[in-house]
C-alpha positions in Angstrom: 0.0 0.0 0.0 1.4 3.4 -0.9 2.0 6.0 1.7 -0.6 8.3 0.2 -3.3 5.6 0.4 -2.2 4.7 4.0 -2.4 8.3 5.1 -5.8 8.6 3.5 -7.0 5.5 5.4 -5.7 7.0 8.7 -7.4 10.3 7.9 -10.7 8.5 7.4 -10.3 6.4 10.6 -9.5 9.6 12.7 -12.5 11.3 11.1 -14.7 8.4 12.1 -13.4 8.5 15.6 -14.1 12.2 15.9 -17.7 11.8 14.6 -18.2 8.8 17.0 -16.9 11.0 19.9 -19.5 13.7 18.9 -22.3 11.1 18.9 -21.2 9.6 22.3 -21.1 13.1 23.8 -24.5 14.0 22.4 -26.0 10.8 23.8 -24.3 11.3 27.1 -25.4 14.9 27.4 -29.1 14.2 26.6 -29.5 11.1 28.8 -27.1 11.6 31.7 -25.3 14.9 32.1 -28.4 17.2 31.6 -30.5 14.9 33.8 -28.1 14.5 36.7 -26.5 17.9 36.6 -29.3 20.2 35.6 -28.9 22.2 38.8 -25.3 23.1 37.6 -26.5 24.7 34.4 -26.6 21.7 32.1 -30.0 22.0 30.5 -31.1 20.0 27.4 -32.8 22.6 25.1 -31.9 21.3 21.7 -32.2 23.1 18.4 -32.7 20.4 15.8 -31.8 22.9 13.0 -28.2 23.0 14.3 -27.7 19.2 14.4 -26.3 18.8 10.9 -24.3 22.0 11.2 -22.6 20.8 14.3 -21.9 17.4 12.8 -20.6 19.0 9.6 -18.3 21.4 11.5 -16.9 18.4 13.5 -16.0 16.7 10.2 -14.5 19.8 8.7 -12.4 20.6 11.7 -11.3 17.0 11.9 -10.1 17.1 8.3 -8.2 20.3 8.8 -6.4 19.1 12.0 -2.8 18.0 11.3 -2.0 14.3 11.4 1.8 14.3 11.2 3.2 12.2 14.0 6.6 13.8 13.8 5.3 17.1 15.2 4.7 17.7 18.9 1.9 20.2 18.1 -0.2 17.4 16.5 -1.1 16.1 20.0 -2.1 19.6 21.2 -4.3 20.4 18.2 -6.1 17.1 18.7 -6.5 17.8 22.4 -8.2 21.1 21.5 -10.4 19.4 19.0 -11.5 16.5 21.2 -11.7 18.1 24.6 -12.9 21.7 23.7 -14.3 22.0 20.2 -16.3 18.9 19.8 -18.0 19.3 23.2 -18.8 22.9 22.2 -20.4 21.8 19.0 -22.5 19.3 21.0 -23.7 22.2 23.2 -24.2 24.3 20.2 -27.0 21.8 19.3 -28.0 20.5 22.7 -28.3 23.9 24.4 -29.0 26.0 21.4 -25.8 28.0 22.0 -25.0 31.0 19.7 -23.6 30.2 16.3 -21.7 33.5 16.1 -19.3 32.4 18.9 -18.9 28.9 17.5 -17.9 30.5 14.2 -15.3 32.7 15.9 -13.9 29.8 17.8 -13.6 27.7 14.7 -11.9 30.5 12.8 -9.4 31.0 15.6 -8.6 27.3 15.7 -8.1 27.1 11.9 -6.0 30.3 12.0 -3.6 28.7 14.6 -3.2 25.7 12.3 -2.5 27.9 9.2 0.0 30.1 11.0 2.0 27.3 12.5 3.9 26.3 9.3 4.6 30.0 8.5 6.6 30.6 11.6 10.2 29.8 12.4 11.2 29.9 16.1 14.1 28.3 17.9 15.5 28.1 21.4 18.0 30.6 22.7 21.6 29.3 22.3 22.9 30.6 25.6 20.9 28.2 27.8 23.0 25.1 28.4 22.5 22.4 31.0 22.8 18.6 30.7 19.8 16.5 31.5 21.6 15.1 34.6 22.4 18.6 35.8 18.8 19.7 35.2 17.4 16.7 37.1 19.7 17.4 40.0 18.7 21.1 40.1 15.0 20.1 40.0 15.6 17.6 42.8 17.1 20.4 45.0 14.2 22.7 44.2 11.6 20.1 45.0 13.2 19.1 48.3 13.7 22.7 49.4 10.1 23.4 48.6 8.8 20.6 50.7 11.3 21.4 53.5 10.1 25.0 53.5 6.5 24.0 53.9 7.4 21.7 56.8 9.5 24.4 58.4 6.6 26.8 58.4 4.3 24.3 60.2 2.6 22.8 57.2 3.1 19.3 58.5 0.0 19.7 60.7 -2.1 19.8 57.5 -0.6 16.7 56.1 -3.4 14.6 54.6 -3.6 11.8 52.1 -7.4 11.3 52.2 -8.8 12.7 48.9 -12.2 13.2 50.5 -10.8 15.8 52.9 -8.8 18.0 50.6 -11.5 20.7 50.3 -11.7 20.9 54.1 -8.0 21.5 54.5 -7.0 23.4 51.3 -7.8 26.9 52.6 -6.0 26.4 55.9 -2.9 24.8 54.2 -2.7 27.7 51.8 -3.2 30.4 54.5 -0.3 28.9 56.4 2.1 29.8 53.6 3.4 33.2 52.4 1.7 34.7 49.4 4.6 34.0 47.0 3.9 30.3 47.3 0.8 31.0 45.1 3.3 31.4 42.3 6.0 28.9 43.5 3.6 25.9 44.1 2.4 25.6 40.5 6.0 25.8 39.1 7.1 23.0 41.4 4.1 20.8 40.9 3.4 21.4 37.2 7.0 21.9 35.8 9.8 20.8 38.2 8.6 17.5 39.5 6.8 16.0 36.3 9.7 17.0 34.0 12.3 15.6 36.3 10.3 12.4 36.7 10.2 11.9 32.9 14.0 12.7 32.7 14.7 10.1 35.3 12.7 7.4 33.5 14.2 8.3 30.2 17.7 7.9 31.6 16.7 4.8 33.6 17.4 6.4 37.0 14.9 4.3 38.9 15.7 5.6 42.3 15.5 9.2 41.2 12.1 8.5 39.5 10.8 7.0 42.8 12.0 10.1 44.7 10.2 12.5 42.4 7.0 10.3 42.5 7.3 10.5 46.3 7.6 14.3 46.1 4.4 14.5 44.1 2.6 12.5 46.8 4.0 14.8 49.6 3.1 17.9 47.7 -0.5 16.6 47.4 -0.5 15.8 51.1 0.9 19.1 52.2 -1.1 21.5 49.9 -4.4 19.6 49.7 -4.4 19.9 45.9 -5.2 16.7 44.0 -3.6 17.7 40.8 0.1 17.0 41.8 -0.9 13.4 42.0 -2.1 13.4 38.4 0.4 15.7 36.7 3.2 13.1 36.7 0.8 10.5 35.3 -0.3 12.9 32.6 3.3 13.7 31.6 4.3 10.1 31.6 1.3 9.1 29.6 2.0 11.8 27.0 5.6 10.7 26.8 4.7 7.1 26.2 1.9 8.0 23.7 4.2 10.4 21.8 6.8 7.7 21.4 4.4 5.8 19.1 3.4 6.4 15.5 -0.1 7.5 14.5 -0.5 9.6 17.6 -3.8 11.2 16.3 -5.3 7.7 15.8 -4.2 6.6 19.2 -5.6 9.7 20.9 -8.9 9.3 19.1 -9.3 5.7 20.3 -8.4 6.8 23.8 -11.1 9.5 23.8 -13.8 7.2 22.4 -12.8 4.6 25.0 -13.1 7.1 27.9 -16.5 8.3 26.6 -17.7 4.7 26.3 -16.5 4.0 29.8 -18.3 7.1 31.1 -21.6 6.1 29.4 -21.3 2.6 30.9 -20.6 4.1 34.3 -23.7 6.4 34.1 -25.8 3.4 33.0 -24.5 1.4 36.0 -25.4 4.3 38.3 -29.0 4.4 37.1 -29.5 0.7 37.5 -27.5 -0.2 40.6 -27.8 1.6 44.0 -24.1 1.8 44.7 -22.1 5.0 45.3 -19.1 3.5 43.4 -20.9 4.1 40.2 -21.2 7.5 38.5 -17.8 8.9 39.5 -16.1 8.1 36.2 -18.9 9.8 34.2 -18.8 12.8 36.5 -15.0 13.3 36.3 -14.6 12.4 32.6 -17.7 13.4 30.6 -18.9 16.2 32.8 -15.7 17.6 34.2 -13.1 17.0 31.4 -15.4 17.4 28.3 -18.5 19.5 29.0 -17.5 21.9 31.8 -14.7 23.7 29.8 -17.1 23.9 26.8 -19.9 25.3 29.0 -17.5 27.9 30.6 -16.5 29.1 27.2 -20.1 29.9 26.3 -20.6 31.6 29.7 -17.6 33.9 29.1 -19.0 34.7 25.7 -22.4 35.3 27.1 -21.1 37.7 29.8 -18.5 39.6 27.8 -20.7 40.0 24.7 -23.0 42.1 26.9 -20.4 43.8 29.1 -17.1 45.5 28.8 -14.0 43.6 27.6 -11.0 43.4 30.0 -8.4 44.7 27.5 -5.6 43.0 29.6 -6.2 45.3 32.5 -6.2 42.2 34.8 -2.5 41.7 34.2 0.7 43.5 34.7 1.1 43.6 30.9 -0.6 47.0 30.8 1.6 48.4 33.7 -1.5 49.6 35.5 -2.4 52.1 32.8 -5.7 50.3 32.0 -8.4 50.4 34.6 -9.9 47.0 35.5 -13.7 47.5 35.1 -15.0 44.9 37.6 -15.1 44.5 41.3 -13.9 40.8 41.3 -11.3 38.9 39.4 -12.8 37.5 36.2 -13.0 33.9 37.3 -14.9 34.8 40.5 -17.0 37.3 38.5 -18.2 34.4 36.3 -18.7 32.3 39.4 -21.0 34.9 40.9 -22.9 35.5 37.7 -23.5 31.9 36.7 -23.0 29.8 39.8 -24.2 32.3 42.5 -20.9 31.9 44.3 -18.2 34.6 44.5 -15.8 32.0 46.0 -15.9 29.8 42.9 -13.1 30.3 40.4 -14.6 29.6 37.0 -11.5 29.2 34.9 -11.7 28.9 31.1 -9.1 28.3 28.4 -7.9 29.9 25.2 -11.2 30.7 23.5 -13.1 32.1 26.5 -10.2 34.1 27.9 -9.3 35.4 24.5 -12.8 36.7 24.0 -12.8 38.1 27.5 -9.8 40.3 26.7 -10.7 41.7 23.3 -13.6 39.9 21.8 -13.0 38.1 18.4 -9.7 40.0 18.0 -8.6 38.5 21.3 -9.4 35.0 20.1 -7.3 35.6 16.9 -4.5 37.2 18.9 -4.3 34.2 21.2 -4.5 31.9 18.2 -1.3 33.6 16.8 0.5 33.3 20.1 -0.4 29.6 20.5 0.7 28.9 17.0 4.1 30.5 17.9 4.4 28.4 21.0 3.6 25.2 19.0 6.2 26.2 16.4 8.8 26.7 19.1 8.0 23.3 20.7 8.1 21.6 17.2 11.4 23.2 16.5 12.9 22.0 19.8 11.6 18.5 19.2 13.0 18.4 15.7 16.5 19.7 16.7 16.7 17.4 19.7 15.4 14.3 18.0 13.4 13.6 21.2 9.9 14.5 20.3 8.3 12.5 23.1 10.4 14.2 25.8 9.7 17.7 24.4 6.0 17.1 24.1 5.7 15.7 27.7 7.8 18.5 29.1 5.2 21.2 28.1 2.0 19.3 28.3 0.8 20.4 31.8 0.9 24.2 31.3 -0.2 23.9 27.6 -3.2 21.7 28.7 -4.1 24.4 31.2 -3.8 27.1 28.5 -6.0 25.2 26.1 -8.7 24.2 28.6 -8.7 26.2 31.8 -6.3 29.2 31.9 -5.8 32.6 30.4 -2.7 33.0 28.2 -0.8 35.2 30.5 -1.7 33.1 33.5 -0.5 30.0 31.8 2.8 31.6 30.9 3.7 33.1 34.3 1.6 31.3 37.0 1.4 27.9 35.5 5.0 28.0 34.4 4.9 27.7 30.6 7.8 30.1 30.3 9.9 27.8 32.5 8.9 24.8 30.4 10.0 26.6 27.2 13.4 27.4 28.8 13.8 23.8 29.9 13.4 22.7 26.3 16.2 25.0 25.3 18.4 23.5 28.1 17.7 20.0 26.8 18.7 20.9 23.3 21.8 23.0 24.1 23.0 20.4 26.6 26.7 20.3 25.6 28.7 22.7 27.8 30.8 25.3 25.9 34.0 24.0 27.4 33.2 20.5 26.2 33.3 21.4 22.5 36.2 19.9 20.6 38.6 22.3 19.0 38.1 22.8 15.3 41.5 21.1 14.4 40.2 17.8 15.9 37.1 17.7 13.6 38.2 15.8 10.5 34.6 15.9 9.3 34.7 19.7 9.1 37.3 19.7 6.4 35.9 20.4 2.9 38.6 18.1 1.3 39.3 15.3 3.8 41.9 13.6 1.5 44.2 16.7 1.8 44.3 16.1 5.5 46.5 13.0 5.0 49.1 15.1 3.2 49.3 17.7 5.9 51.5 17.0 8.9 49.4 16.8 12.0 50.4 17.9 15.5 52.0 15.1 17.4 52.9 13.1 14.3 56.4 11.7 13.5 58.9 14.2 12.2 57.3 17.2 14.0 
């Protein structure tokens, strides 16, 4: 079979998986999510005229999404399509959501795909550190971070019971200085997961166990569940990115998760046991529909109210006045969930619209295309695509699903991940470079080298 025919077959298979994901999500929303979680704003009010449009847009975006397994960005584009766009298209039909915003989101996504090949970005050459040196530095940071929490009395909040995390989280956070609000995400989302993958890559079993233990301790000391799952996410992405036909593999995984969620909802309806229903709640409701729902909430609010124009960040140097009395995430929590304490985070599409409307969505699309280009360039130059993809997946996943662009860069540590990629590429120290006279391969005419007396040869 020719490569063209094989690629065509893969494209058809991936398209079929995306359409199947759409149908599973539509079925799950109508029969489970909107029934169980109607009090949380999931209402089934379908517009049948939008059904074919939603299905057709799913097919079109699937066909436009890159399939190349030799680019790290392929994984991230498919994550956006499967976790954000397809659920939004389901809600476009099932909740009669506005088509104008769906069109803006689709244009922004396609723009990011089109801009990616037109850009050329590479890592700075001055950053140099070997993988072993980077791992040792990260180990020191992780241990000092844990020791600092214990030194400030954080040990009294140590807890490994996941059912008690919400009871202890506020007290554990209040016990720490405010700068830990910025330090903790860097350690839990960048330092520990990246070092864990580096340890596994270099077969440092003891170091991998130490970093895994650090993740558990950070969970126990901060009452945040995510440090337990970030290493698993990074490791899973590393293993998946090591395989060919990544898009096909991801499509199968998404369909399998949705099928498992539907089965779990069915078991919860037919068997009176609290163990059933959790998978559907965490996967179909939390991972797929909640980010999509929040995007529409942001559009609904900021299409009727003033845009933020980056006044909620230091980017404007305080020259722009923030127009609201609460941070945006808590503002949305108050307006749509009747709770000022709720932080309703959204990803690229909602936060881009929040900043500057459709222009904000397009601006964020261009920046994300540049980030993808940079990661692709690092992966190509290093020859270690799986490692490069895994090293940035945590903050990029937050950017795509639950974080503003600037927050992802500076609070979730995306800037640090991008610097780590540069270190992993420029890993040869300057003093370790061989002098030019020792590089026979650098001579244009290697045969002439035999006729030229060499230093240290006989007769010199």
